[in-house]
Structure formats: structure tokens, C-alpha cells
C-alpha positions as protocol buffer text, in pm:
chain_id: "A"
residue {
  index: 1
  type: MET
  ca { x: 19784 y: -2554 z: 14110 }
}
residue {
  index: 2
  type: LEU
  ca { x: 19576 y: -2296 z: 14366 }
}
residue {
  index: 3
  type: GLU
  ca { x: 19580 y: -2358 z: 14724 }
}
residue {
  index: 4
  type: ILE
  ca { x: 19393 y: -2098 z: 14916 }
}
residue {
  index: 5
  type: SER
  ca { x: 19421 y: -2085 z: 15274 }
}
residue {
  index: 6
  type: ASP
  ca { x: 19171 y: -1921 z: 15593 }
}
residue {
  index: 7
  type: LEU
  ca { x: 19101 y: -1626 z: 15318 }
}
residue {
  index: 8
  type: GLU
  ca { x: 18889 y: -1332 z: 15450 }
}
residue {
  index: 9
  type: THR
  ca { x: 18807 y: -1001 z: 15241 }
}
residue {
  index: 10
  type: ARG
  ca { x: 18628 y: -756 z: 15371 }
}
residue {
  index: 11
  type: TYR
  ca { x: 18433 y: -462 z: 15268 }
}
residue {
  index: 12
  type: GLY
  ca { x: 18467 y: -190 z: 15549 }
}
residue {
  index: 13
  type: ARG
  ca { x: 18342 y: -385 z: 15852 }
}
residue {
  index: 14
  type: ILE
  ca { x: 18168 y: -640 z: 15651 }
}
residue {
  index: 15
  type: ARG
  ca { x: 18339 y: -966 z: 15592 }
}
residue {
  index: 16
  type: ALA
  ca { x: 18215 y: -1094 z: 15273 }
}
residue {
  index: 17
  type: LEU
  ca { x: 18482 y: -1402 z: 15272 }
}
residue {
  index: 18
  type: GLN
  ca { x: 18547 y: -1570 z: 15608 }
}
residue {
  index: 19
  type: GLU
  ca { x: 18786 y: -1857 z: 15651 }
}
residue {
  index: 20
  type: VAL
  ca { x: 18777 y: -1969 z: 15288 }
}
residue {
  index: 21
  type: SER
  ca { x: 18982 y: -2261 z: 15204 }
}
residue {
  index: 22
  type: ILE
  ca { x: 18993 y: -2414 z: 14887 }
}
residue {
  index: 23
  type: HIS
  ca { x: 19258 y: -2602 z: 14619 }
}
residue {
  index: 24
  type: VAL
  ca { x: 19215 y: -2659 z: 14223 }
}
residue {
  index: 25
  type: GLU
  ca { x: 19428 y: -2921 z: 14105 }
}
residue {
  index: 26
  type: SER
  ca { x: 19594 y: -2876 z: 13764 }
}
residue {
  index: 27
  type: ARG
  ca { x: 19368 y: -2972 z: 13460 }
}
residue {
  index: 28
  type: GLU
  ca { x: 19056 y: -2966 z: 13693 }
}
residue {
  index: 29
  type: VAL
  ca { x: 18746 y: -2788 z: 13640 }
}
residue {
  index: 30
  type: VAL
  ca { x: 18617 y: -2644 z: 13963 }
}
residue {
  index: 31
  type: SER
  ca { x: 18329 y: -2462 z: 14022 }
}
residue {
  index: 32
  type: VAL
  ca { x: 18215 y: -2225 z: 14321 }
}
residue {
  index: 33
  type: LEU
  ca { x: 17812 y: -2202 z: 14391 }
}
residue {
  index: 34
  type: GLY
  ca { x: 17601 y: -2040 z: 14633 }
}
residue {
  index: 35
  type: ALA
  ca { x: 17335 y: -1759 z: 14593 }
}
residue {
  index: 36
  type: ASN
  ca { x: 17340 y: -1387 z: 14520 }
}
residue {
  index: 37
  type: GLY
  ca { x: 17575 y: -1236 z: 14773 }
}
residue {
  index: 38
  type: ALA
  ca { x: 17739 y: -1538 z: 14893 }
}
residue {
  index: 39
  type: GLY
  ca { x: 18080 y: -1430 z: 14811 }
}
residue {
  index: 40
  type: LYS
  ca { x: 18153 y: -1598 z: 14483 }
}
residue {
  index: 41
  type: THR
  ca { x: 18263 y: -1277 z: 14271 }
}
residue {
  index: 42
  type: THR
  ca { x: 18474 y: -1152 z: 14587 }
}
residue {
  index: 43
  type: LEU
  ca { x: 18651 y: -1437 z: 14592 }
}
residue {
  index: 44
  type: LEU
  ca { x: 18769 y: -1470 z: 14215 }
}
residue {
  index: 45
  type: ASN
  ca { x: 18828 y: -1067 z: 14254 }
}
residue {
  index: 46
  type: THR
  ca { x: 19039 y: -1136 z: 14576 }
}
residue {
  index: 47
  type: ILE
  ca { x: 19242 y: -1423 z: 14363 }
}
residue {
  index: 48
  type: SER
  ca { x: 19313 y: -1188 z: 14052 }
}
residue {
  index: 49
  type: GLY
  ca { x: 19439 y: -881 z: 14243 }
}
residue {
  index: 50
  type: ILE
  ca { x: 19147 y: -649 z: 14247 }
}
residue {
  index: 51
  type: LEU
  ca { x: 19071 y: -665 z: 14600 }
}
residue {
  index: 52
  type: ARG
  ca { x: 19299 y: -734 z: 14882 }
}
residue {
  index: 53
  type: PRO
  ca { x: 19244 y: -1001 z: 15135 }
}
residue {
  index: 54
  type: SER
  ca { x: 19280 y: -886 z: 15526 }
}
residue {
  index: 55
  type: LYS
  ca { x: 19408 y: -1218 z: 15638 }
}
residue {
  index: 56
  type: GLY
  ca { x: 19495 y: -1556 z: 15508 }
}
residue {
  index: 57
  type: SER
  ca { x: 19731 y: -1700 z: 15179 }
}
residue {
  index: 58
  type: ILE
  ca { x: 19660 y: -1737 z: 14786 }
}
residue {
  index: 59
  type: LYS
  ca { x: 19940 y: -1931 z: 14662 }
}
residue {
  index: 60
  type: PHE
  ca { x: 19964 y: -2041 z: 14248 }
}
residue {
  index: 61
  type: LEU
  ca { x: 20230 y: -2285 z: 14142 }
}
residue {
  index: 62
  type: GLY
  ca { x: 20371 y: -2277 z: 14469 }
}
residue {
  index: 63
  type: TRP
  ca { x: 20442 y: -1891 z: 14444 }
}
residue {
  index: 64
  type: GLU
  ca { x: 20257 y: -1655 z: 14741 }
}
residue {
  index: 65
  type: ILE
  ca { x: 20063 y: -1425 z: 14531 }
}
residue {
  index: 66
  type: THR
  ca { x: 19842 y: -1271 z: 14830 }
}
residue {
  index: 67
  type: LYS
  ca { x: 19994 y: -935 z: 14779 }
}
residue {
  index: 68
  type: MET
  ca { x: 20069 y: -903 z: 14400 }
}
residue {
  index: 69
  type: PRO
  ca { x: 19939 y: -689 z: 14178 }
}
residue {
  index: 70
  type: SER
  ca { x: 19667 y: -788 z: 13905 }
}
residue {
  index: 71
  type: HIS
  ca { x: 19922 y: -758 z: 13624 }
}
residue {
  index: 72
  type: GLN
  ca { x: 20182 y: -1005 z: 13772 }
}
residue {
  index: 73
  type: ILE
  ca { x: 19920 y: -1245 z: 13844 }
}
residue {
  index: 74
  type: VAL
  ca { x: 19818 y: -1274 z: 13469 }
}
residue {
  index: 75
  type: GLN
  ca { x: 20206 y: -1299 z: 13368 }
}
residue {
  index: 76
  type: LEU
  ca { x: 20202 y: -1615 z: 13618 }
}
residue {
  index: 77
  type: GLY
  ca { x: 19874 y: -1763 z: 13420 }
}
residue {
  index: 78
  type: ILE
  ca { x: 19572 y: -1658 z: 13587 }
}
residue {
  index: 79
  type: VAL
  ca { x: 19321 y: -1488 z: 13336 }
}
residue {
  index: 80
  type: HIS
  ca { x: 18990 y: -1351 z: 13465 }
}
residue {
  index: 81
  type: ILE
  ca { x: 18688 y: -1332 z: 13297 }
}
residue {
  index: 82
  type: GLU
  ca { x: 18497 y: -1061 z: 13502 }
}
residue {
  index: 83
  type: GLU
  ca { x: 18084 y: -1103 z: 13527 }
}
residue {
  index: 84
  type: GLY
  ca { x: 17944 y: -914 z: 13213 }
}
residue {
  index: 85
  type: GLN
  ca { x: 18218 y: -959 z: 12980 }
}
residue {
  index: 86
  type: GLY
  ca { x: 18404 y: -656 z: 13016 }
}
residue {
  index: 87
  type: ILE
  ca { x: 18478 y: -615 z: 12657 }
}
residue {
  index: 88
  type: PHE
  ca { x: 18565 y: -281 z: 12493 }
}
residue {
  index: 89
  type: THR
  ca { x: 18276 y: -206 z: 12300 }
}
residue {
  index: 90
  type: ARG
  ca { x: 18415 y: 105 z: 12104 }
}
residue {
  index: 91
  type: MET
  ca { x: 18701 y: -132 z: 11994 }
}
residue {
  index: 92
  type: THR
  ca { x: 18693 y: -349 z: 11681 }
}
residue {
  index: 93
  type: VAL
  ca { x: 18676 y: -733 z: 11790 }
}
residue {
  index: 94
  type: GLU
  ca { x: 19026 y: -773 z: 11678 }
}
residue {
  index: 95
  type: GLU
  ca { x: 19144 y: -495 z: 11888 }
}
residue {
  index: 96
  type: ASN
  ca { x: 18988 y: -678 z: 12161 }
}
residue {
  index: 97
  type: LEU
  ca { x: 19161 y: -965 z: 12113 }
}
residue {
  index: 98
  type: GLU
  ca { x: 19486 y: -764 z: 12092 }
}
residue {
  index: 99
  type: MET
  ca { x: 19454 y: -657 z: 12425 }
}
residue {
  index: 100
  type: GLY
  ca { x: 19434 y: -988 z: 12546 }
}
residue {
  index: 101
  type: ALA
  ca { x: 19813 y: -1012 z: 12411 }
}
residue {
  index: 102
  type: PHE
  ca { x: 20001 y: -749 z: 12568 }
}
residue {
  index: 103
  type: LEU
  ca { x: 20219 y: -1071 z: 12716 }
}
residue {
  index: 104
  type: LYS
  ca { x: 20317 y: -1147 z: 12376 }
}
residue {
  index: 105
  type: SER
  ca { x: 20670 y: -1057 z: 12250 }
}
residue {
  index: 106
  type: THR
  ca { x: 20592 y: -1029 z: 11882 }
}
residue {
  index: 107
  type: LYS
  ca { x: 20339 y: -981 z: 11627 }
}
residue {
  index: 108
  type: ALA
  ca { x: 20388 y: -1300 z: 11459 }
}
residue {
  index: 109
  type: LYS
  ca { x: 20295 y: -1465 z: 11804 }
}
residue {
  index: 110
  type: ILE
  ca { x: 19981 y: -1212 z: 11852 }
}
residue {
  index: 111
  type: GLY
  ca { x: 19856 y: -1291 z: 11464 }
}
residue {
  index: 112
  type: HIS
  ca { x: 19914 y: -1643 z: 11511 }
}
residue {
  index: 113
  type: ARG
  ca { x: 19691 y: -1648 z: 11846 }
}
residue {
  index: 114
  type: ILE
  ca { x: 19414 y: -1438 z: 11684 }
}
residue {
  index: 115
  type: ASP
  ca { x: 19390 y: -1702 z: 11379 }
}
residue {
  index: 116
  type: GLU
  ca { x: 19344 y: -1978 z: 11673 }
}
residue {
  index: 117
  type: ILE
  ca { x: 19062 y: -1752 z: 11841 }
}
residue {
  index: 118
  type: TYR
  ca { x: 18892 y: -1758 z: 11509 }
}
residue {
  index: 119
  type: SER
  ca { x: 18966 y: -2111 z: 11467 }
}
residue {
  index: 120
  type: ARG
  ca { x: 18767 y: -2177 z: 11754 }
}
residue {
  index: 121
  type: PHE
  ca { x: 18515 y: -1869 z: 11713 }
}
residue {
  index: 122
  type: PRO
  ca { x: 18452 y: -1864 z: 11368 }
}
residue {
  index: 123
  type: ALA
  ca { x: 18169 y: -1641 z: 11395 }
}
residue {
  index: 124
  type: LEU
  ca { x: 18385 y: -1347 z: 11516 }
}
residue {
  index: 125
  type: LYS
  ca { x: 18634 y: -1360 z: 11202 }
}
residue {
  index: 126
  type: PRO
  ca { x: 18343 y: -1156 z: 10962 }
}
residue {
  index: 127
  type: ARG
  ca { x: 18327 y: -921 z: 11235 }
}
residue {
  index: 128
  type: SER
  ca { x: 18667 y: -873 z: 11292 }
}
residue {
  index: 129
  type: LYS
  ca { x: 18680 y: -508 z: 11229 }
}
residue {
  index: 130
  type: LYS
  ca { x: 18348 y: -409 z: 11357 }
}
residue {
  index: 131
  type: PRO
  ca { x: 18280 y: -279 z: 11698 }
}
residue {
  index: 132
  type: ALA
  ca { x: 18257 y: -480 z: 11979 }
}
residue {
  index: 133
  type: ALA
  ca { x: 17911 y: -328 z: 12065 }
}
residue {
  index: 134
  type: THR
  ca { x: 17771 y: -478 z: 11756 }
}
residue {
  index: 135
  type: LEU
  ca { x: 17816 y: -829 z: 11889 }
}
residue {
  index: 136
  type: SER
  ca { x: 17523 y: -1024 z: 12015 }
}
residue {
  index: 137
  type: GLY
  ca { x: 17525 y: -1139 z: 12382 }
}
residue {
  index: 138
  type: GLY
  ca { x: 17654 y: -1483 z: 12278 }
}
residue {
  index: 139
  type: GLU
  ca { x: 17962 y: -1344 z: 12056 }
}
residue {
  index: 140
  type: ARG
  ca { x: 18072 y: -1093 z: 12297 }
}
residue {
  index: 141
  type: GLN
  ca { x: 18102 y: -1376 z: 12544 }
}
residue {
  index: 142
  type: GLN
  ca { x: 18293 y: -1591 z: 12290 }
}
residue {
  index: 143
  type: LEU
  ca { x: 18511 y: -1256 z: 12238 }
}
residue {
  index: 144
  type: ALA
  ca { x: 18521 y: -1242 z: 12619 }
}
residue {
  index: 145
  type: ILE
  ca { x: 18660 y: -1604 z: 12645 }
}
residue {
  index: 146
  type: GLY
  ca { x: 18880 y: -1549 z: 12348 }
}
residue {
  index: 147
  type: ARG
  ca { x: 19067 y: -1258 z: 12462 }
}
residue {
  index: 148
  type: ALA
  ca { x: 19139 y: -1411 z: 12773 }
}
residue {
  index: 149
  type: LEU
  ca { x: 19276 y: -1726 z: 12569 }
}
residue {
  index: 150
  type: MET
  ca { x: 19508 y: -1441 z: 12382 }
}
residue {
  index: 151
  type: ALA
  ca { x: 19691 y: -1451 z: 12739 }
}
residue {
  index: 152
  type: THR
  ca { x: 19736 y: -1830 z: 12706 }
}
residue {
  index: 153
  type: PRO
  ca { x: 19632 y: -1885 z: 13063 }
}
residue {
  index: 154
  type: LYS
  ca { x: 19712 y: -2212 z: 13301 }
}
residue {
  index: 155
  type: LEU
  ca { x: 19422 y: -2125 z: 13546 }
}
residue {
  index: 156
  type: LEU
  ca { x: 19117 y: -1947 z: 13351 }
}
residue {
  index: 157
  type: MET
  ca { x: 18857 y: -1809 z: 13608 }
}
residue {
  index: 158
  type: MET
  ca { x: 18522 y: -1729 z: 13445 }
}
residue {
  index: 159
  type: ASP
  ca { x: 18235 y: -1546 z: 13617 }
}
residue {
  index: 160
  type: GLU
  ca { x: 17905 y: -1598 z: 13547 }
}
residue {
  index: 161
  type: PRO
  ca { x: 17983 y: -1709 z: 13179 }
}
residue {
  index: 162
  type: SER
  ca { x: 17613 y: -1780 z: 13085 }
}
residue {
  index: 163
  type: MET
  ca { x: 17437 y: -1518 z: 13240 }
}
residue {
  index: 164
  type: GLY
  ca { x: 17152 y: -1356 z: 13000 }
}
residue {
  index: 165
  type: LEU
  ca { x: 17248 y: -1607 z: 12717 }
}
residue {
  index: 166
  type: ALA
  ca { x: 16994 y: -1828 z: 12539 }
}
residue {
  index: 167
  type: PRO
  ca { x: 16966 y: -2172 z: 12615 }
}
residue {
  index: 168
  type: LEU
  ca { x: 17147 y: -2269 z: 12303 }
}
residue {
  index: 169
  type: ILE
  ca { x: 17419 y: -2036 z: 12366 }
}
residue {
  index: 170
  type: VAL
  ca { x: 17451 y: -2176 z: 12722 }
}
residue {
  index: 171
  type: SER
  ca { x: 17503 y: -2489 z: 12585 }
}
residue {
  index: 172
  type: GLN
  ca { x: 17770 y: -2413 z: 12361 }
}
residue {
  index: 173
  type: ILE
  ca { x: 17936 y: -2223 z: 12665 }
}
residue {
  index: 174
  type: PHE
  ca { x: 17982 y: -2502 z: 12862 }
}
residue {
  index: 175
  type: LYS
  ca { x: 18072 y: -2716 z: 12602 }
}
residue {
  index: 176
  type: ILE
  ca { x: 18373 y: -2484 z: 12550 }
}
residue {
  index: 177
  type: VAL
  ca { x: 18471 y: -2519 z: 12937 }
}
residue {
  index: 178
  type: GLN
  ca { x: 18487 y: -2901 z: 12850 }
}
residue {
  index: 179
  type: GLU
  ca { x: 18710 y: -2841 z: 12571 }
}
residue {
  index: 180
  type: LEU
  ca { x: 18935 y: -2573 z: 12722 }
}
residue {
  index: 181
  type: GLN
  ca { x: 18993 y: -2842 z: 13021 }
}
residue {
  index: 182
  type: THR
  ca { x: 19104 y: -3151 z: 12741 }
}
residue {
  index: 183
  type: GLN
  ca { x: 19351 y: -2893 z: 12629 }
}
residue {
  index: 184
  type: GLY
  ca { x: 19528 y: -2858 z: 12948 }
}
residue {
  index: 185
  type: ILE
  ca { x: 19375 y: -2535 z: 13094 }
}
residue {
  index: 186
  type: THR
  ca { x: 19251 y: -2532 z: 13444 }
}
residue {
  index: 187
  type: VAL
  ca { x: 18944 y: -2371 z: 13500 }
}
residue {
  index: 188
  type: LEU
  ca { x: 18765 y: -2187 z: 13819 }
}
residue {
  index: 189
  type: LEU
  ca { x: 18393 y: -2133 z: 13753 }
}
residue {
  index: 190
  type: VAL
  ca { x: 18134 y: -1915 z: 13899 }
}
residue {
  index: 191
  type: GLU
  ca { x: 17781 y: -1996 z: 13798 }
}
residue {
  index: 192
  type: GLN
  ca { x: 17422 y: -1991 z: 13864 }
}
residue {
  index: 193
  type: ASN
  ca { x: 17325 y: -2247 z: 13639 }
}
residue {
  index: 194
  type: VAL
  ca { x: 17384 y: -2537 z: 13888 }
}
residue {
  index: 195
  type: ARG
  ca { x: 17312 y: -2817 z: 13701 }
}
residue {
  index: 196
  type: LYS
  ca { x: 17513 y: -2770 z: 13389 }
}
residue {
  index: 197
  type: THR
  ca { x: 17814 y: -2643 z: 13607 }
}
residue {
  index: 198
  type: LEU
  ca { x: 17824 y: -2959 z: 13804 }
}
residue {
  index: 199
  type: GLN
  ca { x: 17796 y: -3176 z: 13472 }
}
residue {
  index: 200
  type: VAL
  ca { x: 18094 y: -3012 z: 13363 }
}
residue {
  index: 201
  type: SER
  ca { x: 18305 y: -2996 z: 13720 }
}
residue {
  index: 202
  type: ASP
  ca { x: 18514 y: -3238 z: 13861 }
}
residue {
  index: 203
  type: ARG
  ca { x: 18404 y: -3099 z: 14214 }
}
residue {
  index: 204
  type: ALA
  ca { x: 18236 y: -2797 z: 14361 }
}
residue {
  index: 205
  type: TYR
  ca { x: 18247 y: -2566 z: 14650 }
}
residue {
  index: 206
  type: VAL
  ca { x: 17955 y: -2439 z: 14772 }
}
residue {
  index: 207
  type: LEU
  ca { x: 17948 y: -2067 z: 14969 }
}
residue {
  index: 208
  type: HIS
  ca { x: 17704 y: -1935 z: 15175 }
}
residue {
  index: 209
  type: LEU
  ca { x: 17755 y: -1588 z: 15350 }
}
residue {
  index: 210
  type: GLY
  ca { x: 18112 y: -1592 z: 15288 }
}
residue {
  index: 211
  type: LYS
  ca { x: 18174 y: -1917 z: 15447 }
}
residue {
  index: 212
  type: ILE
  ca { x: 18236 y: -2282 z: 15251 }
}
residue {
  index: 213
  type: VAL
  ca { x: 17960 y: -2474 z: 15367 }
}
residue {
  index: 214
  type: HIS
  ca { x: 18033 y: -2822 z: 15162 }
}
residue {
  index: 215
  type: GLU
  ca { x: 18254 y: -2964 z: 14920 }
}
residue {
  index: 216
  type: GLY
  ca { x: 18215 y: -3271 z: 14660 }
}
residue {
  index: 217
  type: THR
  ca { x: 18243 y: -3405 z: 14353 }
}
residue {
  index: 218
  type: GLY
  ca { x: 17998 y: -3253 z: 14079 }
}
residue {
  index: 219
  type: GLN
  ca { x: 17785 y: -3564 z: 14081 }
}
residue {
  index: 220
  type: SER
  ca { x: 17764 y: -3604 z: 14420 }
}
residue {
  index: 221
  type: LEU
  ca { x: 17615 y: -3225 z: 14455 }
}
residue {
  index: 222
  type: ILE
  ca { x: 17371 y: -3260 z: 14179 }
}
residue {
  index: 223
  type: ASN
  ca { x: 17085 y: -3365 z: 14392 }
}
residue {
  index: 224
  type: GLY
  ca { x: 17229 y: -3300 z: 14736 }
}
residue {
  index: 225
  type: THR
  ca { x: 16968 y: -3113 z: 14975 }
}
residue {
  index: 226
  type: LEU
  ca { x: 17309 y: -2893 z: 15132 }
}
residue {
  index: 227
  type: LEU
  ca { x: 17294 y: -2733 z: 14811 }
}
residue {
  index: 228
  type: GLN
  ca { x: 16939 y: -2639 z: 14779 }
}
residue {
  index: 229
  type: GLU
  ca { x: 16954 y: -2519 z: 15121 }
}
residue {
  index: 230
  type: ALA
  ca { x: 17219 y: -2280 z: 15027 }
}
residue {
  index: 231
  type: TYR
  ca { x: 17059 y: -2123 z: 14768 }
}
residue {
  index: 232
  type: LEU
  ca { x: 16678 y: -2122 z: 14927 }
}
residue {
  index: 233
  type: GLY
  ca { x: 16795 y: -2078 z: 15272 }
}
residue {
  index: 234
  type: GLY
  ca { x: 16613 y: -2407 z: 15422 }
}
residue {
  index: 235
  type: ARG
  ca { x: 16465 y: -2733 z: 15323 }
}
């Protein structure tokens, strides 16, 4: 589904990503792990067109998307939930969901999709006419996921979805990731909660200082010393 080859992204003279090559198969959950500053968010921003790579190739379903604008990338089926949720706090919950449905052609389709989101996240429905600013952290993350699903993604990219949430809510977020996979949605996940992430991942890549230093199945990486070194800088 997604094939990235020799990707390099710069901030001025600084190479944030160096010769990064990864692939994601349809219906997989693939995670990207690494310490702060490793380049994880830069990778997602480059895939979604927020940043432009200085070299390399990004292909999605056979389409070369390396130089595509973000709105065309969304139209192809890649939807990106950025770190910090990025919801519109002055808008209502329902208005936020509608913002995710700009690709839908009729109000009937939009209304049907909103009903599906409320069925998935029942806590949001009673708050539908309330400003998103009034939601708890867990409800905001549910809204961010719901808004992304309004665009019917083929590949959903999630950047730190559990950040700042209570342990019970974190478990719910990872359960949602597994449910999305069973429904045919491919997930590319960036997370700091390593153990829970690997438990739901088919495969994982480890980024260190902008380079891929290891790849493996989720289970094989859980107790791997190389992963510990990538986070802690040594044995």
C-alpha cells in the first residue's frame, strides 16, 4: 500500500530524515518507534505533504505522491491525525466531524457517517452541540479519530494518540486501533508507549537520529536490546 524509498527531509541544513525506506502492506498496523527527536513526526508530515522531502520517493497504491499537495493525498485515502489532536476547539463536536467530511458529496452521506461515529464513540453524541473545548482529553482524542474516519481513510496515520491520557483511556485508544484493522483500515502509528504499541503492531521500525536502525515484528521487538538502545542511547 505504502512504499517509501531513500527518503530525506531537511530543516535547513539539518537532515531530519536520512535514507529512510519503509513499506506498509494493506490491513497492517505498522508502528514507528524512537526517542524524541528521532524523526517520527517528520516522517508522517512528509508522507502527508506538510513537509517536502529533499530526495527520495513516496508511493501510495502505486501513485507517486512525493510532490502532491496535502489535499490530493487525502483524496487518495491517506488521513493524518497530528500530535495533540488538532481539533477546532471553538467549533462544536458535530462541526468538527463535518470538517472531516469535505470529500463527501451529499449531506445524506455526511449525516450517515456522523451517526456511525456516534455509534463508535457514544460519549460524543450528548456533546454534539457543545464546543470541542469542553471535552476531556480522552473525548478530544475520540473526536480527532472520529473526524479522521469521516474521510473514510484507506491509510490512517496517528501521531502520539495516547499522549497525556489516563491509563484506562490509553487502553481504549489501542483497542480502537485493533478494531480499525479488523475493519480493513491500515494504520501507521507513531507512539511513545512502546509496549502497548508493539502489542498491537504487525511490524515496527525503529528510528534513531533520522535513520531506520531496525525493523521487525511487534513481538520480536518487545524485549529487544536494540530498541532499548534506540531510546536510552546505550545498554
